[in-house]
C-alpha positions in Angstrom: -13.9 188.9 -160.4 -16.4 191.2 -162.7 -19.6 189.9 -162.7 -19.1 189.2 -166.8 -16.4 186.7 -165.9 -18.4 184.8 -163.4 -21.3 184.4 -165.7 -18.8 183.1 -168.4 -17.3 180.8 -166.1 -20.9 179.4 -165.0 -22.1 179.0 -168.6 -18.8 177.1 -169.1 -19.5 174.7 -166.4 -22.9 174.2 -167.6 -21.7 173.3 -171.2 -19.1 171.1 -169.6 -21.6 169.2 -167.6 -24.0 169.0 -170.7 -21.3 167.7 -173.2 -20.3 165.1 -170.3 -23.8 163.5 -170.4 -24.0 160.8 -172.9 -26.1 161.8 -176.2 -29.6 160.5 -176.3 -30.3 160.7 -172.6 -32.4 163.5 -172.9 -34.9 162.4 -175.5 -36.0 159.1 -174.9 -37.6 157.1 -177.9 -36.6 159.9 -180.3 -33.6 158.0 -182.4 -34.5 157.0 -185.9 -35.2 153.1 -186.7 -32.9 152.2 -189.7 -33.8 148.4 -189.6 -36.4 146.3 -191.1 -37.9 143.3 -189.2 -37.5 139.9 -190.8 -40.0 137.2 -189.1 -39.7 133.3 -189.6 -36.1 133.4 -190.8 -35.4 130.2 -189.3 -36.8 126.6 -189.9 -37.6 124.0 -187.4 -38.5 120.4 -187.7 -41.8 119.4 -188.6 -44.3 119.9 -185.8 -41.7 121.9 -183.6 -42.4 125.3 -182.7 -40.2 127.8 -180.7 -40.5 128.2 -177.2 -39.9 131.2 -174.8 -36.2 132.3 -175.3 -34.1 135.1 -173.7 -30.9 133.2 -175.0 -29.5 134.1 -178.5 -25.5 134.4 -179.4 -23.9 134.6 -182.7 -20.6 132.3 -182.9 -17.4 133.3 -184.4 -18.3 131.2 -187.4 -21.4 133.3 -187.9 -23.8 130.4 -186.9 -26.6 131.7 -184.7 -27.1 129.8 -181.6 -30.3 129.9 -179.7 -31.6 128.0 -176.2 -35.2 128.1 -176.0 -37.5 126.6 -173.5 -38.6 123.3 -175.0 -41.7 125.0 -177.0 -43.0 126.5 -173.6 -41.3 128.4 -170.9 -39.8 125.7 -169.1 -38.1 122.2 -170.3 -39.0 120.6 -166.8 -40.4 117.5 -168.0 -39.6 117.8 -171.7 -37.7 115.6 -174.1 -37.1 118.1 -176.7 -33.7 119.5 -177.2 -33.7 123.3 -176.4 -30.4 124.0 -177.6 -30.3 125.1 -181.6 -27.6 125.8 -183.9 -28.8 127.7 -187.2 -27.1 128.7 -190.1 -27.4 132.4 -191.4 -30.0 131.1 -193.8 -32.1 129.9 -191.1 -31.4 126.2 -191.7 -31.1 124.1 -188.3 -27.6 122.2 -188.4 -27.8 120.4 -185.1 -29.9 120.6 -181.4 -29.0 118.9 -178.4 -29.7 119.5 -174.6 -32.6 117.1 -174.2 -33.1 116.5 -170.4 -30.6 118.6 -169.4 -32.0 122.1 -168.4 -35.1 123.2 -166.5 -34.8 126.8 -167.7 -32.3 128.3 -170.3 -31.6 131.9 -169.6 -28.4 133.1 -171.0 -26.1 131.9 -173.6 -22.4 133.1 -174.7 -19.8 131.7 -177.1 -16.2 132.3 -176.7 -13.8 132.8 -179.8 -12.9 129.0 -179.8 -16.6 128.0 -180.0 -17.1 127.0 -176.1 -20.6 127.7 -175.4 -21.7 129.1 -171.8 -25.3 128.4 -170.6 -27.1 129.4 -167.5 -30.3 127.4 -166.2 -32.1 130.2 -164.5 -34.6 127.7 -162.3 -34.7 124.2 -160.7 -36.9 121.3 -160.8 -36.6 117.7 -160.3 -32.9 117.8 -159.1 -31.7 119.9 -161.9 -31.1 123.6 -162.7 -29.8 126.6 -160.8 -26.5 126.0 -162.7 -24.1 127.4 -164.9 -22.7 125.1 -167.9 -19.4 125.3 -169.8 -20.0 123.0 -173.1 -18.5 122.1 -176.1 -20.4 122.9 -179.5 -21.4 119.3 -179.5 -23.0 119.6 -176.0 -20.5 117.9 -174.1 -20.5 119.4 -170.3 -16.8 121.0 -169.6 -17.6 122.5 -166.6 -20.3 123.2 -164.3 -21.0 125.9 -161.6 -23.3 125.7 -158.7 -25.2 122.6 -157.5 -28.0 121.0 -159.4 -31.4 121.9 -158.1 -30.1 123.7 -155.2 -30.9 127.5 -154.8 -28.6 129.2 -152.4 -26.5 132.4 -152.2 -23.1 130.8 -151.3 -19.8 130.9 -153.4 -21.1 127.2 -154.7 -24.8 127.8 -155.0 -26.9 130.3 -157.1 -30.6 131.4 -156.9 -31.7 132.2 -160.4 -28.5 132.8 -162.4 -29.1 135.0 -165.7 -26.1 135.6 -167.4 -22.5 134.8 -168.0 -19.5 137.3 -169.3 -15.8 135.7 -169.6 -13.2 138.4 -169.3 -10.1 138.4 -171.5 -7.8 136.3 -169.0 -10.6 133.8 -169.0 -12.2 134.8 -165.6 -15.9 134.2 -165.4 -18.8 136.5 -164.3 -22.4 135.5 -163.4 -25.1 137.7 -162.7 -27.2 136.1 -160.0 -31.0 136.7 -158.8 -34.2 137.3 -160.7 -36.4 138.7 -158.5 -36.8 142.5 -157.0 -36.3 142.7 -153.1 -35.8 139.0 -152.6 -33.7 136.2 -153.5 -30.2 137.0 -154.9 -29.0 140.2 -156.4 -25.1 139.9 -157.2 -22.5 139.5 -159.4 -20.3 136.7 -158.8 -16.7 136.2 -160.2 -14.7 132.8 -160.5 -11.2 132.1 -162.1 -11.2 130.6 -165.5 -11.0 127.1 -163.8 -14.1 127.7 -161.5 -12.8 128.7 -158.4 -14.9 131.4 -156.5 -13.1 134.9 -156.3 -15.3 137.3 -155.0 -18.9 138.9 -155.3 -20.6 142.1 -155.1 -24.1 143.6 -154.8 -26.8 143.2 -153.0 -30.7 144.6 -153.1 -30.9 148.2 -153.6 -30.4 151.1 -155.8 -27.2 152.6 -154.6 -23.9 152.3 -156.6 -23.0 148.5 -156.7 -26.5 147.5 -155.7 -28.8 145.6 -157.8 -32.6 144.7 -158.5 -32.5 141.9 -160.9 -28.9 141.8 -162.4 -30.3 140.3 -166.0 -27.5 140.5 -168.5 -23.6 140.9 -168.8 -21.4 142.0 -171.5 -17.5 143.3 -171.7 -16.5 146.3 -173.8 -12.9 146.6 -175.4 -11.6 148.0 -172.4 -12.6 145.1 -170.4 -15.2 147.0 -168.5 -18.4 145.0 -167.2 -21.6 146.3 -168.2 -24.4 144.8 -166.0 -28.1 145.4 -167.0 -29.8 146.3 -163.7 -33.2 145.7 -165.1 -35.3 146.3 -161.8 -33.4 149.6 -161.5 -34.0 150.7 -165.2 -30.1 151.1 -165.9 -27.0 149.9 -166.9 -24.1 149.8 -164.2 -20.5 149.8 -165.5 -17.6 148.2 -163.2 -14.1 147.1 -163.7 -13.5 143.6 -163.1 -13.0 143.9 -159.4 -16.2 145.1 -158.8 -15.5 148.9 -158.5 -18.4 151.1 -159.6 -17.3 153.2 -162.7 -21.0 154.9 -164.1 -24.5 154.5 -164.3 -26.5 154.7 -167.8 -30.1 155.2 -168.0 -30.5 156.6 -171.6 -30.6 152.9 -172.8 -33.9 152.3 -170.6 -34.9 149.0 -168.8 -32.4 146.6 -169.9 -32.9 142.9 -170.3 -30.3 142.2 -172.6 -27.0 143.8 -173.8 -24.6 142.9 -176.7 -21.4 144.9 -177.4 -19.5 144.1 -180.5 -15.9 144.5 -181.1 -16.2 148.0 -182.2 -18.0 148.7 -179.0 -21.5 149.2 -180.7 -24.0 148.4 -177.9 -27.3 146.8 -178.6 -29.9 147.0 -175.4 -33.2 145.1 -175.4 -36.0 146.9 -173.4 -39.1 144.3 -173.1 -40.5 145.4 -170.1 -40.8 149.4 -169.6 -44.4 150.5 -168.7 -45.9 153.7 -167.8 -48.2 151.8 -165.2 -47.3 151.5 -161.7 -45.8 148.5 -160.4 -43.1 146.2 -161.8 -41.9 147.5 -165.0 -42.4 151.0 -164.2 -40.2 153.2 -166.2 -42.5 156.4 -167.1 -41.6 158.0 -170.7 -39.8 154.8 -172.0 -40.9 152.9 -174.8 -40.0 149.3 -175.1 -37.8 148.4 -178.0 -34.3 147.8 -179.2 -31.7 150.6 -178.8 -28.2 150.5 -180.6 -25.7 153.1 -179.6 -21.9 153.6 -178.4 -20.2 151.9 -175.4 -17.6 154.2 -175.8 -19.4 157.7 -175.1 -23.0 156.2 -174.2 -24.8 157.7 -177.4 -28.0 156.3 -178.6 -28.2 156.2 -182.5 -31.0 154.1 -183.4 -34.4 152.6 -181.6 -36.4 149.8 -183.1 -39.8 150.2 -181.4 -41.7 147.2 -180.0 -44.8 146.7 -182.1 -46.9 145.7 -179.2 -45.5 147.6 -176.0 -47.4 147.3 -173.0 -49.8 144.3 -174.0 -48.0 141.9 -171.6 -45.4 142.0 -168.6 -42.9 141.3 -171.4 -43.0 141.6 -175.0 -40.5 141.8 -178.0 -36.7 141.2 -177.5 -35.4 140.1 -174.0 -32.2 138.6 -175.5 -30.0 140.4 -177.9 -27.2 139.5 -180.0 -25.4 141.0 -183.5 -23.7 139.4 -186.2 -20.4 140.9 -188.2 -22.6 142.7 -190.6 -24.9 144.5 -188.0 -28.0 142.2 -188.2 -29.5 142.1 -184.8 -31.3 138.9 -183.2 -34.1 139.3 -180.6 -35.0 136.6 -178.8 -38.6 136.7 -177.2 -39.9 135.3 -174.2 -43.6 136.3 -174.3 -44.4 135.8 -178.1 -42.1 132.6 -178.2 -39.8 133.8 -181.3 -36.5 135.3 -182.3 -36.7 137.9 -184.9 -34.0 139.3 -187.1 -33.5 143.1 -187.7 -31.5 144.1 -190.8 -30.3 147.8 -191.4 -31.7 149.4 -194.8 
């Protein structure tokens, strides 16, 4: 083959490789911010303040559900109800769950209104469980053993999030520490029967360091926020590794809507050595496509690097594309409206 032909083929190969890389990976933090921030959009009863929260979800009704940590960063010993239902206007409709949970961490609501909630710590014979609940707070199912930390098929050690497959299978991300404790995804049938697990500490395909958040796209692919490895990993429902995405930075929260718009919250990235190290990436919320991995918008954290965690950790969006960011450090839930 003449040299010119080889050059053309080489250039075609380079172009194909470039086009296969999802948009937005090459230029972190460069996307526009078309959102304005709305603070104090919700009303709490007199004397009540929002606690740390990483759990926010918008129900099919449009109501916003938040599971906060009893005005603090733990509900241990508190008699406050941490599960709150708000109208879009911010009016509180109801609250419940006093004395039920230690450390509400992740929340998900199914199409029929069923609520799933993870309790990510244990104390006083409570916690380390996953709850299926009615909108009124009635317990419909529990996974795990109350107050017991473990790595077996019927125990958890700091469960973070739940995702429900179209056929009702239950997926739980389990483990909240780098290099110790659990680092796995556990799969159950819709009746709570253990099916399988995968993971383990490490940075290879299918390994995790703090699998912190879960979401399904319209194809039924499972997106796992592998926070300690600064990446999203994508799997099929049998745990087969499909892809790794780093262009959404260090994922604390992931939400994917019915149109495959993906919202990812980064509450921890820092240029400093040690925990959260992710040089060149700024904290904030990135919005893009779960179909091709492109990143279209970036809402920067107004105070990055001032603490181990800041701004949104949990994330959700409503049918109009308004974003809700649940914050652990600032003890708040902010609303972001597209202008």
